[in-house]
Residue frames as qw, qx, qy, qz and C-alpha x, y, z in Angstrom:
[[0.905, -0.159, -0.104, 0.380, 85.87, 61.50, 137.60],
 [0.233, -0.915, 0.182, 0.275, 88.57, 63.75, 139.03],
 [0.579, 0.734, -0.354, -0.007, 91.51, 64.34, 136.70],
 [0.124, -0.625, 0.747, -0.188, 94.09, 63.09, 139.20],
 [0.714, -0.046, 0.655, -0.243, 92.17, 59.85, 139.66],
 [0.798, 0.568, 0.084, -0.184, 91.71, 59.51, 135.90],
 [0.368, 0.755, -0.542, 0.037, 95.41, 59.92, 135.17],
 [0.356, -0.429, 0.799, -0.223, 96.31, 57.42, 137.88],
 [0.814, 0.198, 0.472, -0.274, 93.81, 54.99, 136.38],
 [0.668, 0.685, -0.235, -0.169, 95.59, 55.28, 133.04],
 [0.276, 0.646, -0.697, 0.146, 98.88, 53.99, 134.39],
 [0.869, -0.296, 0.337, -0.210, 99.09, 50.34, 135.32],
 [0.888, -0.029, 0.368, 0.274, 101.94, 47.90, 134.81],
 [0.320, -0.444, 0.374, 0.749, 104.08, 50.63, 133.22],
 [0.092, 0.190, 0.687, 0.695, 101.53, 51.20, 130.47],
 [0.400, -0.067, -0.018, -0.914, 98.03, 52.44, 129.74],
 [0.519, 0.172, 0.741, -0.390, 94.88, 50.71, 130.83],
 [0.399, 0.262, 0.796, 0.372, 93.20, 48.95, 127.92],
 [0.231, 0.831, 0.503, -0.053, 90.45, 51.53, 127.36],
 [0.043, -0.922, 0.131, 0.361, 92.78, 54.50, 127.36],
 [0.452, -0.334, 0.670, 0.484, 95.42, 52.57, 125.48],
 [0.474, 0.476, 0.690, 0.269, 93.03, 51.96, 122.60],
 [0.179, 0.955, 0.226, -0.073, 92.27, 55.66, 122.26],
 [0.276, -0.793, 0.383, 0.385, 95.92, 56.65, 122.58],
 [0.468, -0.167, 0.755, 0.428, 96.75, 54.12, 119.87],
 [0.576, 0.673, 0.403, -0.231, 94.20, 55.39, 117.36],
 [0.264, 0.832, -0.372, -0.317, 96.97, 57.03, 115.36],
 [0.204, -0.390, 0.884, 0.158, 99.00, 53.80, 115.40],
 [0.582, 0.335, 0.716, -0.189, 95.80, 51.96, 114.49],
 [0.515, 0.796, 0.037, -0.316, 95.48, 54.17, 111.41],
 [0.073, 0.688, -0.678, -0.247, 99.09, 53.46, 110.47],
 [0.433, -0.095, 0.896, -0.002, 98.33, 49.76, 110.69],
 [0.621, 0.583, 0.477, -0.216, 95.49, 50.18, 108.22],
 [0.404, 0.867, -0.187, -0.226, 97.51, 52.31, 105.82],
 [0.556, 0.578, -0.575, 0.161, 100.91, 50.70, 106.17],
 [0.807, -0.566, 0.004, -0.165, 100.84, 48.31, 109.09],
 [0.582, 0.377, -0.504, 0.515, 104.45, 48.64, 109.65],
 [0.754, -0.656, -0.027, 0.004, 104.29, 47.93, 112.84],
 [0.640, 0.325, 0.104, 0.688, 107.55, 48.37, 112.12],
 [0.262, 0.213, -0.744, 0.576, 108.60, 50.29, 114.26],
 [0.547, -0.234, 0.242, -0.766, 105.12, 50.25, 115.66],
 [0.405, 0.149, -0.891, -0.143, 104.32, 46.69, 114.69],
 [0.673, -0.408, -0.570, -0.237, 102.65, 44.18, 116.91],
 [0.678, -0.415, -0.432, 0.426, 104.54, 45.19, 120.00],
 [0.152, 0.676, -0.060, 0.718, 104.53, 48.98, 120.24],
 [0.380, 0.002, -0.666, 0.642, 105.72, 49.94, 123.67],
 [0.267, -0.171, 0.183, -0.931, 102.78, 52.21, 124.49],
 [0.771, -0.150, -0.258, -0.563, 100.40, 49.26, 124.67],
 [0.141, -0.264, 0.913, -0.278, 99.95, 46.36, 127.00],
 [0.470, 0.172, 0.757, -0.420, 97.67, 43.39, 127.32],
 [0.522, 0.466, 0.713, 0.026, 94.73, 42.92, 125.01],
 [0.255, 0.827, 0.074, -0.496, 94.77, 46.30, 123.29],
 [0.107, 0.595, -0.615, -0.506, 97.56, 45.74, 120.74],
 [0.249, 0.026, 0.958, 0.142, 96.43, 42.16, 120.15],
 [0.387, 0.642, 0.597, -0.287, 92.87, 43.30, 119.46],
 [0.215, 0.791, -0.189, -0.541, 94.16, 46.03, 117.14],
 [0.007, -0.431, 0.802, 0.414, 96.29, 43.63, 115.13],
 [0.295, 0.223, 0.929, -0.002, 93.63, 40.91, 114.99],
 [0.379, 0.718, 0.387, -0.436, 91.07, 43.43, 113.78],
 [0.248, 0.734, -0.381, -0.504, 93.28, 44.74, 110.97],
 [0.005, -0.297, 0.920, 0.256, 94.36, 41.20, 110.03],
 [0.697, -0.010, -0.220, -0.682, 90.66, 40.19, 110.14],
 [0.551, 0.039, -0.831, 0.070, 91.15, 37.20, 112.43],
 [0.368, -0.260, 0.478, -0.754, 89.00, 38.21, 115.41],
 [0.000, -0.059, -0.997, 0.057, 87.26, 35.16, 116.82],
 [0.593, 0.112, 0.036, -0.797, 83.79, 35.68, 115.44],
 [0.801, 0.083, 0.551, -0.220, 81.63, 32.66, 114.64],
 [0.732, 0.660, -0.130, -0.107, 82.69, 32.94, 110.98],
 [0.205, 0.697, -0.670, 0.154, 86.34, 32.68, 112.00],
 [0.524, -0.290, 0.739, -0.310, 85.60, 29.92, 114.50],
 [0.867, 0.333, 0.283, -0.240, 83.73, 27.98, 111.81],
 [0.577, 0.725, -0.375, -0.018, 86.64, 28.42, 109.40],
 [0.045, 0.564, -0.779, 0.268, 88.95, 26.95, 112.03],
 [0.654, -0.145, -0.723, -0.171, 86.53, 24.07, 112.72],
 [0.129, 0.027, -0.690, 0.712, 85.89, 25.33, 116.26],
 [0.415, 0.260, 0.408, -0.770, 82.18, 25.96, 115.78],
 [0.340, 0.292, 0.871, 0.203, 79.31, 24.33, 113.95],
 [0.216, 0.834, 0.506, 0.045, 77.63, 27.57, 112.94],
 [0.377, 0.208, 0.085, 0.898, 78.49, 30.95, 111.43],
 [0.202, -0.742, -0.457, -0.446, 75.29, 32.58, 112.67],
 [0.014, -0.438, 0.367, -0.821, 75.32, 35.46, 115.16],
 [0.370, -0.320, -0.845, 0.217, 74.09, 34.13, 118.51],
 [0.001, 0.270, 0.381, -0.884, 72.84, 37.55, 119.61],
 [0.439, 0.342, -0.009, -0.831, 70.44, 38.48, 116.82],
 [0.582, 0.163, 0.796, 0.044, 70.23, 35.17, 114.89],
 [0.476, 0.775, 0.214, -0.357, 69.93, 37.39, 111.84],
 [0.613, 0.747, -0.258, 0.001, 73.03, 36.70, 109.79],
 [0.853, 0.115, -0.289, 0.419, 76.60, 35.46, 109.71],
 [0.484, -0.850, -0.008, 0.206, 78.73, 36.74, 112.57],
 [0.661, 0.472, -0.048, 0.581, 81.47, 38.50, 110.60],
 [0.417, -0.192, -0.276, 0.844, 83.68, 41.21, 112.10],
 [0.098, -0.198, -0.193, -0.956, 81.60, 43.93, 110.50],
 [0.536, -0.496, -0.575, -0.370, 78.42, 42.30, 111.80],
 [0.603, -0.432, -0.509, 0.436, 79.75, 42.24, 115.36],
 [0.355, -0.281, -0.146, 0.880, 81.13, 45.78, 115.36],
 [0.122, 0.142, -0.184, -0.965, 78.59, 47.52, 113.11],
 [0.397, -0.096, -0.621, -0.669, 75.75, 45.53, 111.57],
 [0.322, -0.337, -0.867, 0.176, 74.27, 43.59, 114.48],
 [0.265, -0.778, -0.362, -0.440, 71.25, 45.40, 115.96],
 [0.662, -0.613, -0.249, 0.352, 73.08, 45.47, 119.29],
 [0.458, -0.305, 0.133, 0.824, 75.67, 47.82, 117.73],
 [0.177, 0.450, 0.517, 0.706, 73.68, 49.33, 114.86],
 [0.275, -0.847, -0.442, -0.110, 71.38, 51.05, 117.35],
 [0.522, -0.645, -0.028, 0.557, 74.38, 52.59, 119.11],
 [0.410, -0.024, 0.397, 0.821, 75.98, 53.78, 115.87],
 [0.066, 0.656, 0.573, 0.487, 72.71, 55.29, 114.62],
 [0.333, -0.903, -0.263, 0.072, 72.74, 57.60, 117.66],
 [0.554, -0.560, 0.187, 0.587, 76.44, 58.44, 117.36],
 [0.423, 0.080, 0.527, 0.733, 76.87, 58.95, 113.62],
 [0.224, 0.391, 0.014, -0.893, 75.54, 62.17, 111.99],
 [0.678, 0.421, 0.513, -0.316, 72.40, 61.46, 109.99],
 [0.554, 0.757, -0.188, -0.293, 73.89, 62.61, 106.68],
 [0.150, 0.601, -0.783, -0.055, 76.77, 60.11, 107.04],
 [0.747, -0.124, 0.557, -0.342, 74.73, 57.06, 108.04],
 [0.893, 0.422, 0.038, -0.155, 74.59, 55.47, 104.58],
 [0.484, 0.689, -0.510, 0.176, 78.31, 55.82, 103.93],
 [0.317, -0.543, 0.678, -0.381, 79.12, 54.61, 107.45],
 [0.765, -0.055, 0.564, -0.305, 77.13, 51.39, 107.13],
 [0.862, 0.493, 0.056, -0.107, 78.22, 50.45, 103.58],
 [0.194, 0.796, -0.573, 0.013, 82.01, 50.78, 103.74],
 [0.855, 0.101, -0.491, 0.131, 84.26, 47.71, 103.77],
 [0.747, -0.568, -0.230, 0.258, 86.08, 46.86, 107.01],
 [0.606, -0.159, 0.014, 0.779, 89.44, 48.52, 106.33],
 [0.095, 0.494, 0.283, 0.817, 87.83, 51.46, 104.56],
 [0.494, -0.749, -0.373, -0.237, 85.50, 51.85, 107.54],
 [0.696, -0.525, -0.143, 0.468, 88.39, 51.94, 110.01],
 [0.496, 0.088, 0.170, 0.847, 90.56, 54.17, 107.83],
 [0.015, -0.620, -0.359, -0.698, 87.85, 56.70, 107.07],
 [0.515, -0.787, -0.301, -0.157, 86.67, 57.11, 110.66],
 [0.699, -0.479, -0.055, 0.529, 90.16, 57.43, 112.10],
 [0.427, 0.220, 0.223, 0.848, 90.96, 60.13, 109.56],
 [0.138, -0.840, -0.417, -0.318, 88.16, 62.37, 110.77],
 [0.202, 0.434, -0.331, 0.813, 89.04, 65.55, 112.63],
 [0.486, -0.512, 0.132, -0.696, 88.06, 66.47, 116.15],
 [0.455, -0.336, 0.710, -0.419, 86.91, 64.02, 118.80],
 [0.874, 0.173, -0.093, -0.445, 85.24, 61.50, 116.47],
 [0.612, 0.368, -0.697, 0.068, 88.24, 59.12, 116.13],
 [0.048, -0.243, 0.787, -0.564, 88.32, 58.72, 119.92],
 [0.677, 0.063, 0.318, -0.661, 84.56, 58.12, 120.07],
 [0.801, 0.334, -0.379, -0.322, 84.81, 55.65, 117.20],
 [0.431, 0.349, -0.800, 0.230, 87.65, 53.66, 118.76],
 [0.264, -0.152, 0.705, -0.640, 85.98, 53.52, 122.16],
 [0.771, 0.156, 0.117, -0.606, 82.74, 52.30, 120.57],
 [0.733, 0.358, -0.563, -0.138, 84.56, 49.60, 118.57],
 [0.222, 0.314, -0.826, 0.412, 86.49, 48.41, 121.63],
 [0.389, -0.030, 0.627, -0.675, 83.47, 48.38, 123.94],
 [0.781, 0.222, -0.177, -0.556, 81.31, 46.85, 121.25],
 [0.635, 0.273, -0.722, 0.030, 83.68, 43.89, 121.23],
 [0.024, 0.186, -0.785, 0.591, 83.85, 43.75, 125.03],
 [0.602, 0.047, 0.313, -0.733, 80.08, 43.79, 125.30],
 [0.794, 0.241, -0.427, -0.359, 79.80, 41.04, 122.70],
 [0.450, 0.236, -0.817, 0.273, 82.25, 38.87, 124.67],
 [0.223, -0.104, 0.634, -0.733, 80.31, 39.64, 127.85],
 [0.742, 0.104, 0.003, -0.662, 77.05, 38.54, 126.23],
 [0.773, 0.246, -0.567, -0.143, 78.59, 35.27, 125.07],
 [0.573, 0.116, -0.708, 0.397, 80.65, 34.39, 128.12],
 [0.510, -0.743, -0.431, 0.047, 78.83, 36.35, 130.81],
 [0.562, -0.279, -0.186, 0.756, 80.14, 39.18, 132.94],
 [0.092, 0.510, 0.252, 0.817, 78.46, 42.26, 131.47],
 [0.096, -0.328, -0.563, 0.753, 77.50, 44.82, 134.09],
 [0.196, 0.785, 0.582, -0.079, 74.43, 47.00, 133.91],
 [0.227, -0.166, 0.201, 0.938, 74.66, 50.04, 131.63],
 [0.328, 0.639, 0.548, -0.429, 71.48, 52.07, 131.22],
 [0.475, 0.860, 0.038, -0.184, 72.69, 54.14, 128.28],
 [0.822, -0.085, 0.293, 0.481, 75.62, 52.75, 126.32],
 [0.429, 0.712, 0.180, 0.526, 75.77, 55.74, 123.99],
 [0.263, -0.925, 0.101, -0.254, 76.17, 58.13, 126.92],
 [0.825, -0.460, 0.243, 0.220, 78.73, 55.75, 128.43],
 [0.752, 0.266, 0.249, 0.549, 80.84, 55.85, 125.24],
 [0.188, 0.841, 0.087, 0.500, 80.60, 59.64, 124.91],
 [0.501, -0.846, 0.140, -0.114, 81.53, 60.19, 128.56],
 [0.854, -0.282, 0.271, 0.343, 84.45, 57.78, 128.33],
 [0.621, 0.504, 0.201, 0.565, 85.72, 59.41, 125.13],
 [0.060, -0.921, 0.017, -0.386, 85.59, 62.79, 126.84],
 [0.703, -0.673, 0.221, 0.068, 87.54, 61.45, 129.82],
 [0.845, 0.057, 0.265, 0.462, 90.14, 59.96, 127.49],
 [0.394, 0.742, 0.120, 0.529, 90.53, 63.27, 125.65],
 [0.326, -0.905, 0.124, -0.244, 91.02, 65.15, 128.91],
 [0.816, -0.471, 0.281, 0.185, 93.50, 62.61, 130.25],
 [0.776, 0.297, 0.233, 0.506, 95.49, 62.48, 127.01],
 [0.183, 0.866, 0.022, 0.465, 95.68, 66.28, 126.91],
 [0.541, -0.810, 0.203, -0.101, 96.91, 66.30, 130.50],
 [0.873, -0.215, 0.298, 0.320, 99.55, 63.64, 129.87],
 [0.636, 0.522, 0.196, 0.534, 100.78, 65.30, 126.68],
 [0.038, -0.933, 0.026, -0.357, 100.96, 68.63, 128.45],
 [0.578, -0.734, 0.354, -0.043, 103.31, 67.11, 131.03],
 [0.941, 0.194, 0.071, 0.268, 105.51, 65.16, 128.64],
 [0.395, -0.692, 0.331, 0.505, 109.21, 65.91, 128.67],
 [0.637, 0.740, -0.120, -0.181, 110.26, 66.96, 125.21],
 [0.872, -0.133, 0.287, 0.374, 113.01, 64.79, 123.80],
 [0.078, 0.868, -0.301, -0.388, 115.94, 66.80, 122.52],
 [0.898, 0.291, 0.239, 0.229, 117.78, 65.74, 119.40],
 [0.168, -0.781, 0.395, 0.454, 121.22, 66.56, 118.10],
 [0.762, 0.590, -0.223, -0.147, 122.81, 65.97, 114.74],
 [0.619, -0.483, 0.595, 0.172, 125.39, 63.17, 114.69],
 [0.456, 0.553, -0.596, -0.362, 127.49, 61.74, 111.91],
 [0.846, -0.104, 0.480, -0.207, 126.74, 58.04, 111.40],
 [0.453, 0.575, -0.626, -0.269, 128.91, 55.58, 109.48],
 [0.970, -0.038, -0.233, -0.054, 129.55, 51.87, 109.17],
 [0.280, -0.754, 0.576, -0.146, 132.19, 50.74, 111.68],
 [0.654, 0.312, -0.688, -0.051, 134.40, 47.75, 110.96],
 [0.871, -0.460, -0.140, -0.101, 134.45, 44.88, 113.49],
 [0.411, -0.764, 0.496, 0.026, 137.36, 44.15, 115.80],
 [0.287, 0.517, -0.792, -0.149, 140.27, 41.97, 114.78],
 [0.017, -0.047, 0.991, -0.126, 139.18, 38.32, 114.62],
 [0.392, 0.455, 0.620, -0.505, 135.52, 39.25, 114.25],
 [0.109, 0.248, 0.658, 0.702, 133.27, 39.47, 111.20],
 [0.265, 0.288, 0.322, -0.862, 130.36, 41.83, 110.82],
 [0.111, 0.366, 0.878, 0.287, 126.99, 40.79, 109.52],
 [0.240, 0.262, 0.124, -0.926, 124.57, 43.46, 108.27],
 [0.116, 0.369, 0.889, 0.246, 121.04, 42.54, 107.20],
 [0.266, 0.255, 0.127, -0.921, 117.98, 44.45, 106.06],
 [0.299, 0.432, 0.846, 0.091, 114.51, 43.78, 104.71],
 [0.157, 0.200, -0.171, -0.952, 112.39, 45.78, 102.30],
 [0.266, 0.457, 0.848, -0.015, 108.76, 45.66, 101.24],
 [0.104, -0.071, -0.331, -0.935, 106.63, 47.51, 98.74],
 [0.647, -0.367, -0.293, -0.601, 103.42, 47.61, 100.68],
 [0.003, 0.240, -0.842, 0.484, 102.67, 45.99, 103.99],
 [0.720, -0.166, 0.592, 0.323, 102.01, 43.28, 103.23],
 [0.531, 0.785, -0.139, -0.286, 103.48, 43.51, 99.76],
 [0.860, 0.386, -0.227, 0.243, 106.32, 42.27, 97.59],
 [0.501, -0.821, 0.273, -0.015, 109.25, 41.85, 99.96],
 [0.759, 0.443, -0.380, 0.290, 112.96, 41.15, 99.82],
 [0.630, -0.749, 0.156, 0.131, 115.92, 40.89, 102.16],
 [0.664, 0.610, -0.300, 0.313, 119.64, 41.35, 101.77],
 [0.650, -0.735, 0.179, 0.078, 122.78, 41.00, 103.82],
 [0.602, 0.647, -0.396, 0.250, 126.55, 40.94, 103.71],
 [0.835, -0.493, 0.007, 0.245, 129.38, 39.41, 105.75],
 [0.404, 0.815, -0.252, 0.330, 132.57, 41.49, 105.99],
 [0.779, -0.140, -0.364, 0.491, 135.89, 41.14, 107.79],
 [0.411, -0.721, -0.215, 0.515, 137.69, 43.60, 110.05],
 [0.288, -0.214, 0.332, 0.872, 139.06, 45.45, 107.01],
 [0.459, 0.507, 0.167, -0.711, 135.60, 45.89, 105.51],
 [0.154, 0.286, -0.796, -0.512, 136.34, 43.39, 102.73],
 [0.789, 0.057, -0.114, -0.601, 133.45, 41.47, 101.22],
 [0.301, -0.239, 0.920, -0.074, 133.30, 37.83, 102.36],
 [0.011, 0.290, 0.899, 0.328, 129.89, 36.80, 101.12],
 [0.326, 0.117, 0.169, -0.923, 126.50, 38.38, 100.54],
 [0.149, 0.345, 0.920, 0.107, 122.99, 37.34, 99.72],
 [0.357, 0.091, -0.060, -0.928, 119.79, 38.73, 98.24],
 [0.117, 0.253, 0.959, -0.040, 116.46, 36.95, 98.63],
 [0.382, -0.120, -0.293, -0.868, 113.24, 37.71, 96.79],
 [0.218, 0.038, 0.853, -0.473, 110.66, 36.51, 99.30],
 [0.108, -0.467, -0.780, -0.402, 107.41, 37.23, 97.50],
 [0.323, -0.641, -0.165, -0.676, 104.49, 38.77, 99.38],
 [0.601, -0.402, -0.589, 0.360, 104.86, 39.23, 103.13],
 [0.257, -0.953, -0.161, -0.009, 104.97, 41.93, 105.81],
 [0.265, 0.828, -0.365, 0.333, 107.94, 44.22, 106.45],
 [0.481, -0.630, 0.557, -0.247, 108.91, 42.73, 109.86],
 [0.942, 0.039, 0.333, -0.011, 108.76, 39.24, 108.37],
 [0.685, 0.674, -0.125, 0.246, 111.13, 40.37, 105.59],
 [0.082, -0.814, 0.484, -0.311, 113.54, 41.76, 108.21],
 [0.727, -0.389, 0.537, -0.181, 113.54, 38.45, 110.08],
 [0.926, 0.336, 0.149, 0.083, 114.05, 36.42, 106.90],
 [0.400, 0.812, -0.328, 0.272, 117.12, 38.58, 106.27],
 [0.367, -0.659, 0.589, -0.290, 118.52, 37.75, 109.71],
 [0.899, -0.072, 0.412, -0.133, 117.74, 34.05, 109.33],
 [0.831, 0.538, -0.015, 0.143, 119.39, 33.75, 105.90],
 [0.226, 0.817, -0.430, 0.312, 122.44, 35.67, 107.01],
 [0.567, -0.532, 0.576, -0.251, 122.95, 33.57, 110.15],
 [0.946, 0.158, 0.280, -0.042, 122.59, 30.44, 108.06],
 [0.682, 0.671, -0.155, 0.245, 125.25, 31.62, 105.62],
 [0.062, -0.806, 0.488, -0.330, 127.63, 32.93, 108.30],
 [0.752, -0.370, 0.517, -0.175, 127.51, 29.65, 110.20],
 [0.922, 0.336, 0.181, 0.072, 128.14, 27.75, 106.98],
 [0.473, 0.779, -0.276, 0.306, 131.24, 29.87, 106.34],
 [0.766, -0.096, -0.451, 0.448, 132.69, 28.82, 109.65],
 [0.023, -0.654, 0.180, -0.734, 132.39, 32.18, 111.39],
 [0.577, -0.290, -0.685, 0.336, 132.92, 31.93, 115.14],
 [0.196, -0.507, -0.363, 0.757, 132.73, 35.54, 116.34],
 [0.147, 0.508, 0.579, 0.621, 130.05, 37.61, 114.66],
 [0.065, 0.337, 0.303, -0.889, 128.69, 41.12, 115.14],
 [0.131, 0.520, 0.778, 0.328, 125.09, 41.16, 113.83],
 [0.028, 0.285, 0.144, -0.947, 123.70, 44.61, 113.04],
 [0.086, 0.566, 0.774, 0.272, 120.06, 45.28, 112.16],
 [0.014, 0.146, -0.020, 0.989, 118.36, 48.65, 111.66],
 [0.551, -0.468, -0.432, -0.539, 115.00, 47.49, 113.06],
 [0.192, -0.396, 0.628, -0.642, 114.67, 47.96, 116.82],
 [0.838, -0.095, 0.121, -0.524, 111.71, 45.61, 116.84],
 [0.894, 0.244, -0.375, 0.013, 113.71, 42.74, 115.34],
 [0.297, 0.452, -0.644, 0.541, 116.62, 43.39, 117.72],
 [0.498, -0.322, 0.432, -0.679, 114.13, 43.25, 120.58],
 [0.940, 0.037, -0.109, -0.322, 112.75, 39.93, 119.37],
 [0.788, 0.331, -0.468, 0.225, 116.25, 38.44, 119.18],
 [0.247, 0.396, -0.588, 0.661, 117.52, 39.78, 122.50],
 [0.332, -0.172, 0.530, -0.761, 114.52, 39.82, 124.85],
 [0.206, 0.177, 0.960, -0.063, 112.27, 37.15, 123.34],
 [0.404, -0.018, -0.358, -0.842, 108.82, 36.96, 121.81],
 [0.644, -0.006, 0.527, -0.554, 105.50, 35.46, 122.88],
 [0.326, 0.019, 0.918, 0.223, 104.64, 32.05, 121.43],
 [0.384, 0.658, 0.622, -0.180, 101.33, 33.47, 120.22],
 [0.088, 0.730, -0.203, -0.647, 103.03, 36.17, 118.15],
 [0.824, 0.531, 0.131, -0.149, 102.64, 35.60, 114.38],
 [0.458, 0.754, -0.462, 0.093, 106.42, 35.97, 113.88],
 [0.622, -0.584, 0.497, -0.158, 107.44, 33.62, 116.69],
 [0.962, 0.140, 0.218, 0.085, 108.13, 30.66, 114.36],
 [0.631, 0.662, -0.139, 0.380, 110.85, 32.55, 112.49],
 [0.203, -0.809, 0.416, -0.363, 112.33, 34.04, 115.66],
 [0.849, -0.345, 0.390, -0.089, 112.64, 30.51, 117.06],
 [0.882, 0.389, 0.057, 0.258, 114.49, 29.45, 113.90],
 [0.265, 0.803, -0.303, 0.439, 116.92, 32.32, 114.46],
 [0.581, -0.650, 0.404, -0.276, 117.32, 31.24, 118.10],
 [0.984, 0.010, 0.162, 0.076, 118.34, 27.82, 116.82],
 [0.668, 0.562, -0.145, 0.465, 121.30, 29.38, 115.02],
 [0.099, -0.810, 0.301, -0.494, 122.17, 31.74, 117.86],
 [0.789, -0.504, 0.290, -0.198, 122.43, 28.79, 120.29],
 [0.908, 0.318, -0.178, 0.208, 125.17, 27.13, 118.22],
 [0.749, -0.429, 0.006, 0.505, 128.83, 27.01, 119.27],
 [0.428, 0.398, 0.125, 0.802, 129.77, 30.56, 118.32],
 [0.171, -0.516, -0.375, 0.751, 129.54, 34.09, 119.68],
 [0.148, 0.577, 0.511, 0.620, 127.00, 36.47, 118.14],
 [0.112, -0.387, -0.347, 0.847, 126.64, 40.06, 119.35],
 [0.142, 0.650, 0.656, 0.357, 123.34, 41.62, 118.26],
 [0.160, -0.452, -0.213, 0.851, 122.93, 45.38, 118.06],
 [0.346, 0.822, 0.451, -0.026, 120.72, 48.03, 116.49],
 [0.374, -0.195, 0.238, 0.875, 122.24, 50.51, 114.04],
 [0.344, 0.656, 0.138, -0.657, 120.82, 53.45, 112.19],
 [0.783, 0.540, 0.309, 0.000, 119.97, 53.03, 108.53],
 [0.274, 0.908, -0.315, -0.042, 122.91, 55.23, 107.56],
 [0.254, -0.577, 0.776, -0.008, 125.24, 52.53, 108.94],
 [0.614, 0.100, 0.781, -0.062, 123.34, 49.76, 107.17],
 [0.446, 0.631, -0.161, -0.614, 123.29, 51.15, 103.62],
 [0.151, 0.360, -0.858, -0.333, 124.97, 48.15, 101.98],
 [0.179, 0.209, 0.948, -0.160, 122.41, 45.66, 103.32],
 [0.388, 0.615, 0.357, -0.586, 119.64, 48.06, 102.31],
 [0.315, 0.580, -0.479, -0.579, 121.11, 48.27, 98.80],
 [0.040, 0.131, -0.976, -0.169, 121.21, 44.48, 98.52],
 [0.299, 0.404, 0.775, -0.384, 117.58, 44.21, 99.69],
 [0.426, 0.676, 0.055, -0.599, 116.51, 46.68, 96.98],
 [0.173, 0.465, -0.756, -0.427, 118.68, 44.84, 94.43],
 [0.243, 0.061, 0.964, -0.086, 116.75, 41.65, 95.23],
 [0.519, 0.534, 0.356, -0.565, 113.59, 43.13, 93.70],
 [0.466, 0.623, -0.424, -0.464, 115.22, 42.67, 90.29],
 [0.032, 0.307, -0.950, -0.051, 115.97, 38.98, 90.91],
 [0.616, -0.178, -0.654, -0.403, 113.81, 35.89, 90.62],
 [0.730, -0.554, 0.062, -0.396, 112.07, 34.43, 93.64],
 [0.948, -0.132, -0.199, 0.209, 114.33, 32.63, 96.09],
 [0.535, -0.760, 0.209, 0.303, 117.74, 32.96, 97.72],
 [0.683, 0.667, -0.122, 0.271, 120.70, 34.23, 95.69],
 [0.716, -0.537, 0.078, 0.440, 124.20, 33.84, 97.18],
 [0.370, 0.914, -0.097, 0.134, 126.65, 36.55, 96.15],
 [0.855, -0.174, -0.025, 0.488, 130.32, 35.58, 96.22],
 [0.382, 0.032, 0.074, 0.921, 131.29, 39.01, 94.92],
 [0.113, 0.532, 0.360, -0.758, 129.65, 42.41, 95.25],
 [0.434, 0.673, 0.559, 0.215, 127.09, 43.40, 92.60],
 [0.365, 0.279, 0.137, 0.877, 127.99, 46.52, 90.66],
 [0.223, -0.741, -0.360, -0.521, 124.91, 48.33, 91.94],
 [0.616, -0.781, -0.106, 0.002, 126.31, 48.40, 95.50],
 [0.764, 0.178, -0.150, 0.602, 130.02, 48.86, 94.73],
 [0.112, 0.625, -0.111, 0.764, 130.00, 52.55, 95.59],
 [0.648, -0.660, -0.006, -0.379, 128.31, 51.87, 98.95],
 [0.933, -0.208, -0.111, 0.271, 130.93, 49.25, 99.85],
 [0.567, 0.350, -0.123, 0.735, 133.76, 51.64, 98.99],
 [0.215, -0.711, 0.038, -0.668, 132.12, 54.42, 101.05],
 [0.824, -0.547, -0.065, -0.131, 131.88, 52.11, 104.06],
 [0.860, -0.014, -0.109, 0.498, 135.54, 51.11, 103.80],
 [0.340, 0.475, -0.063, 0.809, 136.53, 54.79, 103.50],
 [0.262, -0.379, -0.610, 0.645, 134.50, 55.66, 106.60],
 [0.102, -0.322, -0.292, -0.895, 132.10, 58.03, 104.85],
 [0.032, -0.364, -0.752, 0.549, 129.54, 59.30, 107.37],
 [0.124, -0.514, -0.539, -0.656, 126.05, 60.77, 107.02],
 [0.144, -0.194, 0.399, -0.885, 124.21, 63.23, 109.29],
 [0.452, -0.441, -0.739, -0.235, 121.27, 62.07, 111.40],
 [0.324, -0.518, 0.252, -0.750, 119.29, 63.68, 114.20],
 [0.600, -0.139, -0.778, 0.127, 119.38, 61.36, 117.20],
 [0.565, -0.765, -0.189, -0.246, 117.96, 61.52, 120.72],
 [0.326, 0.467, -0.583, 0.580, 120.26, 62.52, 123.54]]
């Protein structure tokens, strides 16, 4: 395939075609295994479109629609693999253990690594293979993606003829590597400059609402915190919530939800809402798909935003959101549940005073 044709094939609908997208996202895929903070990569990273990010997230969350998952959801009467009839159709069976894929892997994987390759758990398997050097991560990701596509084609029909699937995967991985190298070689480097960032008080007659979420692991123990302040920077009311175990983006959204609930209860009518997560700001301003796992909480936030008041939503850097971040970390020391704070805790007093004084912090930002 000529390089010009290959590069053109990569770009459709302002994004990458699924096959190339999966390879390009292998690094993000690894981050999802290690610390799926999708966040700011999360479930909606901008470099992906269509099925690719959904497949990635479903694989890491272990909810791909195999027969085992379908049986668990009462959508199928059997857990058995319909291709080989030789065992339960788990994710690992589909992508690695079924003879349809095991034969492919046995020709791709070096002989001295076969045993380790076929005995690792799902997340360990993904993590270990994406950490390899050289071209193997691309080959691995292409094989996983096409293994799933071929399985779907066998079940639902639509598979074309492919005389040698191993050669197909190797050739495609090579094309992806060439195309990615070409694209990266033509990228415009983003310049950054150092700027001083500080918390800015709202206008007269407005109140400012800062929220933040924190998690120790993803998923892991999570908290959220927030504060409502007037145009002088004075504390009106704050909160800290110990959520329990959840993902980082979910913690961020719980922070927004709790803060909107409290602000509306205080009778606020003109509110500036600041969040340091671009993903959450995007959810609140541009919407979210109904199928997204966080859509239920975003819809709850929409319910508050549609009330009879004015709420301006904006993204701020973490340096301008230090008080909310301090409250979120403070919540780790509290019992589970929501804690309303009528006065500032001592642990964040210095941050509040810094904000009122206009203390700024350096940050390198894009220009």
